[in-house]
N, C-alpha and C positions, 0 to 999 in steps of 0.2 A: 511461217505461221505454224502454230502448234495445234495439234488435235486435242479438243477438249476432253475427249474420252480417255486420253492417255494421261492427262494431268492428274496429279494427286491432290486431294484436299488436305489442307493443314488443319489440324485439330488443336484444341487447347491443351497445354501441358497438364499433366495430372493423371490420376488413375483412369484407365480406359473403362468405360461403362458399356455394358451391353444394353440394348433397348429394353430388355425384360427387367433390368435392375433399376431403371429410372422410375422414381415414384410418380404416380398419377396425380395430377392436380385436381382438387375438388371442383365441382361446378361453380360458375360465377355467382349464382345466387347464394350458395353456401359461404363463399369467401366474403361476400358483402355483409351477410348477417353476422359472421364472426368478427369482422372489423368493426361493425356498429356496436356489437356487444362489448368489445374491448374499449371503445371510446366512451361508452356510457359508464362502464366500470371505472375508468380512470377519472372521468369528471365527477362521479359520485364520491370517489375517495378524496378528492381535493377539497380542502376546507373552503367555506364561503368567504372567509376573510383572508384569502391567500395573500397576494401582494397588493399594495395600494395602487390605485390608478396612476398612470404616468401623467406628469404635468410638465408643461413647457411655459416658461415665462418669456414673453416677447415684449418689445418696446416699439410702438408705432411712432416713428420719427419723421416720416415724410409721406405725403399723399400726392399722387401725380395729378396736377390740375387738369391736364388734358383728359385723363380718364374720368375725373369728376365731372368735367363739362359734358363729355359724351353721355355719361350715365344720367346726369340730371336732365339733359336735353330729351333723351328718350322717355324718362319718367314724366317729364312735364308735358310731352306730346300725349302720352297715355292719359294723363290727368285731364288735358284739354278735350280729348275725345270722349272721355267719361262724362265730363261736364256738359258738352253739347248734346250727347245722347240722353242724359238724364233730364235736361231742360225740355228736350223735344218730347220725351215720354210724359213728363208732368203736364205739358201744355196739351198733349193729346188726351190725357185722362180728364183734364179740366174741361176740354171741349166736349168730350163724350159724356161727361156727367151733366152737361147743360149749365155750367157755371156762367158762361158768357150770356146766355139767354136770360138767366136769372138776374144778372147785373143790369142788363138792358131794361128788363121789366121793372126793377127797383128804381132805376134812374127815371124812367118815364112816370112812375107813380109819384115820386118826390117832386119832380119839376112840373109835371102836368102834361097833358096830352099835346098841347100846341107846341111846346118848346122841346119836347123829347122825341118828336117824330123822326128827326134825322140823326139822332144819337145812336152810335154803335160802338161798343167798347173795343171791338176787334179792329177798328180803325186806329186805335191808339196802342193796343196790346195784342196785335195780330201775331200769328205764329211766325211769319217770315221776318217781321220786325224784331221780335224777341230773339229768334235764332241768329239773326245777323248781329245783334248786340252781344249775344253770348259768344259768338265766334270771334268778335273783336276783342272781347275781354280775355278769351282763351289764348289768342295770339300774343297779346301783351303779357299774359301770365307765363307763357313759354319763354319769352325773352327774359323777363325779370327773374324767374326761378333759375334759369340757366346761369345768368350773370351772378346772382347772389350765391349760388352753390360754388361757382368757380372762384369768386372772391373769398368765400369762406375757406376753400382749400388753400389759397395763398396765405390767408391769415393764420390758418392752422400751421402751415409749414414755418412761418416766421416765429410763431409762439413756441413750436416744438424745438426750433433751433435754440431758443433762449432757455426753455424750461426742461427740455429732454424728451418730450413726447408723452404718450399714454402707455402705461404698463398694462399688458393683457396676459392673463394666465389661461392657457388652454389645457383642459383635462380630458382624459380618455373616459368614455362611457364604461360603466361597470358591467 
């Protein structure tokens, strides 16, 4: 084992500097303000119409049907949830506004008192019945939208194989 106190440090080659000759670094705030001033000057000196934006021309020749199916399934689930919630909100607003009572009163006036005593519009268009029907339609919609989107991806791949796909040009923002 060697004693660390007897080891000599290696220094970089070059002229030896004494600690007094080393220039002092300016404070951090001053260095930052100098650097910002330099970048503002260099950006101001550059003309506005410097170089044109970069462009990349790409050709979309294949779409993965599995990715399309997963994405369309999630989007159709979101659409189904939005549909059910919006129908529930509309039915709650209609009930709160007294539309069902108004319809019942109108039917009893038109039909007469003896025939309309047992009529209630909510027996036919109740909230639970309408929401059940909406959920059934939303479930069918999820299956159909997913199947149609996946079929569209397969058809696009076949047509892109024949025709070459879609050309897309991507450009950099100014």
